[in-house]
N, C-alpha and C positions, 0 to 999 in steps of 0.2 A: 215361698222358698226362692231365694235368690238364683239368677242363672249362672251356671259355672261356665267361666271363660277358661280358655287354655292359658297356662302360665308359661313363662319363658323356658324354653328348652323342651317342651312338651310335644310330641308329635300329634297332628290333627289328621284324621281320615277325610278326605274330600270327596273320593269316589268309592261308593260302596257297591260291591258286586250284586247284580240282581235287584237293584233298587226300583221302586216304584217311583217315576217322576211324573205321574199323573195328578198329582196333588200338590197345590201351592204350599210351600214351607220356607220359611226364612229364619236363620239362626245366627245370631252374632258369636263368632268363634273367639274372637280377641276384641277387647275394647280398652283402650288407654286413653289418656288425655289427648293425645296426638294421632291415634291410629284406631280404625275399626275394621275388622274383616268379617264379611258376612257369606255364609253357605246359603244359596238361594236354589230352590227347586220351583221351576216355573212350567206348569202344564201347557201343552199347545193351545193356542188360542187366547191365553191370559194376557191382559194388557195391564200394565203398571201405568197409569196415567201420567201427564207430564208433571214433573217435580223437579227440584234443585236441591242441592246441598251446599253448605258454605266451605267445603273442602274440596279439593281435587279427588277425583274418582278414577279408578280402573275398573273394568268389568271384563272378566276373563271368562269365557264360554269353555267348559270341560266337557260337555256332552250336549248334543242337539243343536239348535239354531235359535238365535234372537234377531229381531229386527229392532235397531235403535234409532230413534229420530231425535236428531239435535242439530243445530246450526243450519236448519232448514233442509235437511236431507236425510234419507234413511239409509243406514249402512247394515248389511247382514253380517253377523257375527257367528262363525262357525266354530265347532270343537277345535280347540288349539289356537284360536284367535283371541285377541285381547284389544279393548278400546279404551283410550283415555278421554276424560273430559276435564276442562278447566273448572276451577271453583265456580259456583253459582250459573252453571250452564243448565238451562232447562232441557230435559230429555224424557222421552216416552221410550218405554220398553215393551215389545210384544213378543211372545214366545211363538216362532214358526213351527217348532217341535216341542215335544216334552224335553226340557232343558235343565242342566246342572251348571251353576255359574258361581263364580267367586268375585264378590264386590269388595273392593278396597276404598276406604275414604281416609284421606288425611284431613284431621280435624284441625278446625282454628279456634282461637278464643273469640 
């Protein structure tokens, strides 16, 4: 069964009341030739090892707190904050608290 992505004009629920954020889950909400939006639940202590993507990335913290290591430094990202990374920037993500985040990737050919 193919993953159902949101269509143009469709509302997407990002924050669900009383949601359990203690289990890792990542789902692509929208994927086109040029854009990918991912809703990520990252439990406290979970580390996403260093990786990079070909396109520009934004990571928006909706709930919780993330430590993002890139450019030789670690930045704490709290609820309501967003981080931008240039294309091909290696980065590591660690959840300091149970966290809900929105990741946006601008895809390149």
